[in-house]
C-alpha positions as CSV (number, residue, x, y, z in Angstrom):
1,X,-26.2,8.2,-56.6
2,X,-25.8,11.6,-58.2
3,X,-22.3,13.1,-58.1
4,X,-23.5,16.3,-56.5
5,X,-20.6,18.0,-54.7
6,X,-18.6,20.7,-56.5
7,X,-15.9,23.2,-55.6
8,X,-15.9,26.7,-57.1
9,X,-12.5,27.0,-58.7
10,X,-12.0,30.7,-57.9
11,X,-13.2,30.7,-54.3
12,X,-12.7,27.1,-53.3
13,X,-16.2,27.1,-51.7
14,X,-17.9,23.7,-51.8
15,X,-21.5,23.4,-53.0
16,X,-24.0,20.6,-53.3
17,X,-26.2,20.5,-56.4
18,X,-29.8,20.0,-55.5
19,X,-31.3,19.9,-59.0
20,X,-29.2,20.3,-62.2
21,X,-32.3,20.9,-64.4
22,X,-34.5,23.6,-62.9
23,X,-36.7,25.4,-65.4
24,X,-36.1,29.2,-65.5
25,X,-39.7,30.3,-64.9
26,X,-38.8,34.0,-65.3
27,X,-37.7,33.4,-68.9
28,X,-39.6,30.2,-69.6
29,X,-39.9,31.0,-73.3
30,X,-36.1,30.6,-73.8
31,X,-36.3,27.1,-72.2
32,X,-33.0,27.6,-70.4
33,X,-32.2,25.1,-67.6
34,X,-30.7,26.3,-64.3
35,X,-28.7,24.5,-61.7
36,X,-30.0,24.9,-58.1
37,X,-27.1,24.5,-55.6
38,X,-26.5,25.1,-51.9
39,X,-23.6,26.0,-49.7
40,X,-23.9,23.2,-47.1
41,X,-22.1,25.3,-44.4
42,X,-24.6,28.2,-44.3
43,X,-27.5,26.9,-46.3
44,X,-27.4,29.7,-48.9
45,X,-29.0,28.6,-52.1
46,X,-28.1,29.8,-55.6
47,X,-29.2,29.2,-59.3
48,X,-26.9,29.5,-62.3
49,X,-27.5,28.7,-65.9
50,X,-26.4,25.1,-66.7
51,X,-23.9,26.3,-69.3
52,X,-22.3,28.6,-66.8
53,X,-22.2,26.0,-64.0
54,X,-20.5,23.4,-66.2
55,X,-18.1,25.7,-68.1
56,X,-15.2,25.1,-65.8
57,X,-16.1,27.4,-62.9
58,X,-16.9,24.4,-60.8
59,X,-15.0,21.2,-60.3
60,X,-16.7,18.0,-59.3
61,X,-15.3,16.6,-56.1
62,X,-17.7,13.9,-55.0
63,X,-21.1,12.6,-53.7
64,X,-21.7,15.0,-50.8
65,X,-22.1,14.3,-47.1
66,X,-21.5,10.8,-45.7
67,X,-19.1,9.4,-48.4
């Protein structure tokens, strides 16, 4: 099972990663991958460059709902 639950270090908001390797279609030529993640409380979805997501802004906390 994918470890998909992360906490934003600054805000303490918990997010679940839906897909850690989404292709950025807007800038497809640069071949950057994006992380697609959701706030499970309100359903808000976000994308962030992989490098940004995993640069220490988010902390892995588990597997998501139903652990």
